[in-house]
Backbone as a printed PyTorch tensor [residue, N CA C, xyz], in Angstrom:
tensor([[[ -83.6420,   10.3090,    1.6000],
         [ -83.3370,   10.9940,    0.4290],
         [ -82.1170,   10.4010,   -0.1820]],

        [[ -81.0570,   10.1470,    0.7700],
         [ -79.8490,    9.5210,    0.2800],
         [ -80.0630,    7.9540,   -0.3850]],

        [[ -80.9470,    7.4200,    0.2980],
         [ -81.4000,    6.0760,   -0.2770],
         [ -81.9440,    6.1190,   -1.6670]],

        [[ -82.7240,    6.9760,   -1.9440],
         [ -83.2930,    7.0850,   -3.3110],
         [ -82.2980,    7.6340,   -4.3380]],

        [[ -81.4190,    8.4850,   -3.8350],
         [ -80.4490,    9.0410,   -4.7510],
         [ -79.4350,    7.8840,   -5.0470]],

        [[ -79.1480,    7.0780,   -4.2230],
         [ -78.2380,    5.9410,   -4.4810],
         [ -78.8910,    4.9740,   -5.2080]],

        [[ -80.1650,    4.7330,   -5.2820],
         [ -80.7430,    3.7990,   -6.3090],
         [ -80.8550,    4.4040,   -7.6820]],

        [[ -80.9640,    5.7250,   -7.8030],
         [ -80.9630,    6.3820,   -8.9930],
         [ -79.7720,    6.3050,   -9.8510]],

        [[ -78.5690,    6.1660,   -9.2170],
         [ -77.4440,    6.1870,   -9.9420],
         [ -76.7270,    4.7740,  -10.1710]],

        [[ -77.4940,    3.8970,   -9.7820],
         [ -77.0480,    2.4970,  -10.0650],
         [ -76.7760,    2.3050,  -11.6960]],

        [[ -77.8110,    2.4400,  -12.4280],
         [ -77.7060,    2.2240,  -13.7840],
         [ -76.5880,    2.8130,  -14.4610]],

        [[ -76.5180,    4.2520,  -14.3000],
         [ -75.3420,    4.9340,  -14.9610],
         [ -74.0870,    4.4750,  -14.5160]],

        [[ -73.9270,    4.1830,  -13.2270],
         [ -72.7460,    3.6090,  -12.6940],
         [ -72.3050,    2.3190,  -13.3060]],

        [[ -73.1820,    1.4860,  -13.4100],
         [ -72.8210,    0.2360,  -14.1670],
         [ -72.4130,    0.5900,  -15.5700]],

        [[ -73.1490,    1.3460,  -16.1700],
         [ -72.7320,    1.7170,  -17.6280],
         [ -71.3600,    2.2710,  -17.6530]],

        [[ -70.9140,    3.0730,  -16.5740],
         [ -69.5660,    3.6050,  -16.5910],
         [ -68.5340,    2.5330,  -16.5050]],

        [[ -68.8630,    1.4520,  -15.6330],
         [ -68.0710,    0.3160,  -15.5500],
         [ -67.9370,   -0.4570,  -16.6740]],

        [[ -68.9320,   -0.3170,  -17.7020],
         [ -68.6020,   -1.0950,  -18.8870],
         [ -69.7380,   -2.1790,  -19.0230]],

        [[ -70.7000,   -2.2990,  -18.2750],
         [ -71.8920,   -3.2360,  -18.3950],
         [ -72.5590,   -2.9760,  -19.5210]],

        [[ -73.1540,   -4.0760,  -20.0060],
         [ -73.9220,   -4.0600,  -21.2090],
         [ -75.1980,   -3.4050,  -20.9250]],

        [[ -76.1490,   -2.9470,  -22.0050],
         [ -77.2710,   -2.3220,  -21.8190],
         [ -78.3560,   -3.1450,  -21.1830]],

        [[ -78.2560,   -4.5350,  -21.5760],
         [ -79.0480,   -5.5780,  -21.0000],
         [ -78.8180,   -5.6360,  -19.4890]],

        [[ -77.7050,   -5.6810,  -19.0310],
         [ -77.3330,   -5.8070,  -17.5750],
         [ -77.8590,   -4.5960,  -16.8300]],

        [[ -77.6220,   -3.3170,  -17.3660],
         [ -77.9760,   -2.1700,  -16.7170],
         [ -79.4580,   -2.1220,  -16.7300]],

        [[ -80.2100,   -2.5470,  -17.7030],
         [ -81.6250,   -2.6000,  -17.7300],
         [ -82.1770,   -3.5730,  -16.6760]],

        [[ -81.6120,   -4.7260,  -16.5120],
         [ -82.0270,   -5.7470,  -15.6550],
         [ -81.8290,   -5.2230,  -14.1990]],

        [[ -80.6820,   -4.6890,  -13.9890],
         [ -80.5150,   -4.2960,  -12.5820],
         [ -81.4570,   -2.9700,  -12.2630]],

        [[ -81.4980,   -2.1140,  -13.0580],
         [ -82.5450,   -1.1410,  -12.9030],
         [ -83.8070,   -1.5940,  -12.7070]],

        [[ -84.3250,   -2.4420,  -13.5050],
         [ -85.6510,   -3.0300,  -13.3620],
         [ -85.7800,   -4.0070,  -12.1980]],

        [[ -84.8290,   -4.5530,  -11.6710],
         [ -84.9080,   -5.3700,  -10.4480],
         [ -84.9430,   -4.5290,   -9.3450]],

        [[ -84.2390,   -3.4160,   -9.3840],
         [ -84.4070,   -2.3560,   -8.2490],
         [ -85.7090,   -1.7590,   -8.0800]],

        [[ -86.2920,   -1.4950,   -9.1360],
         [ -87.5560,   -0.8980,   -9.2040],
         [ -88.6690,   -2.0260,   -8.5730]],

        [[ -88.6160,   -3.2860,   -9.0070],
         [ -89.2860,   -4.2600,   -8.4680],
         [ -89.1340,   -4.4240,   -6.8210]],

        [[ -87.9770,   -4.3000,   -6.5900],
         [ -87.6690,   -4.3820,   -5.0020],
         [ -88.3610,   -3.2370,   -4.3860]],

        [[ -88.4300,   -2.0200,   -4.9830],
         [ -89.0760,   -0.9070,   -4.3640],
         [ -90.5940,   -1.2250,   -4.1950]],

        [[ -91.2060,   -1.7590,   -5.4020],
         [ -92.6790,   -1.9660,   -5.3620],
         [ -92.8830,   -3.1760,   -4.1990]],

        [[ -92.0420,   -4.0910,   -4.1590],
         [ -92.4650,   -5.0880,   -3.2340],
         [ -92.3480,   -4.5750,   -1.7810]],

        [[ -91.4200,   -3.7070,   -1.4570],
         [ -91.3200,   -2.9860,   -0.1880],
         [ -92.5480,   -2.2130,    0.1930]],

        [[ -92.9400,   -1.5050,   -1.0710],
         [ -94.0210,   -0.5190,   -0.7980],
         [ -95.3090,   -1.4820,   -0.3970]],

        [[ -95.4560,   -2.4900,   -1.3090],
         [ -96.6720,   -3.3310,   -1.0270],
         [ -96.6550,   -4.0210,    0.3630]],

        [[ -95.5250,   -4.4150,    0.8060],
         [ -95.3540,   -5.0510,    2.1670],
         [ -95.6890,   -4.0460,    3.1630]],

        [[ -95.2850,   -2.8360,    3.0770],
         [ -95.6110,   -1.7720,    4.1560],
         [ -97.1400,   -1.4080,    4.1290]],

        [[ -97.7210,   -1.2990,    2.8200],
         [ -98.9880,   -0.8140,    2.8320],
         [ -99.9770,   -2.0090,    3.2280]],

        [[ -99.5640,   -3.2290,    3.0690],
         [-100.4570,   -4.4370,    3.4170],
         [-100.4770,   -4.6700,    4.9480]],

        [[ -99.4370,   -3.9270,    5.6480],
         [ -99.4820,   -4.1310,    7.0720],
         [-100.1770,   -3.0160,    7.9600]],

        [[-100.4280,   -1.9380,    7.2280],
         [-101.1310,   -0.8030,    7.9030],
         [-102.5190,   -1.0350,    7.9800]],

        [[-103.2600,   -0.5560,    9.1090],
         [-104.5400,   -0.8910,    9.2900],
         [-105.3270,    0.3900,    8.7350]],

        [[-106.4750,    0.1440,    8.1410],
         [-107.3120,    1.2550,    7.5200],
         [-107.7780,    2.2170,    8.5910]],

        [[-107.8690,    3.5020,    8.1740],
         [-108.4330,    4.4860,    9.1440],
         [-109.8830,    4.2290,    9.1540]],

        [[-110.3150,    4.3790,   10.4600],
         [-111.7230,    4.1640,   10.7280],
         [-112.5300,    5.4920,   10.3010]],

        [[-113.6770,    5.2190,    9.7420],
         [-114.6490,    6.3700,    9.2610],
         [-115.5070,    6.5620,   10.3790]],

        [[-115.9250,    7.8960,   10.6110],
         [-116.7390,    8.2870,   11.5840],
         [-118.2410,    7.8590,   11.1890]],

        [[-118.6330,    6.6570,   11.5610],
         [-120.1060,    6.2990,   11.3500],
         [-120.8430,    6.0600,   12.5170]]])
C-alpha cells in the first residue's frame, strides 16, 4: 500500500517543486507505463489454472 501511495504523489510533488505541466505529465505517464509493464511481466509468468476435464 505504501508503494502505491508513493507513486500517486509523484505528480503533485513535482508540481510543488515548480516542474512544468509537461514534465509532471510525462513522469506520471511513465510511472503508469512502468506499472503496466510490471503487471504484464508478472501475468505472463504465471501458469494457467487447469480445468477439471
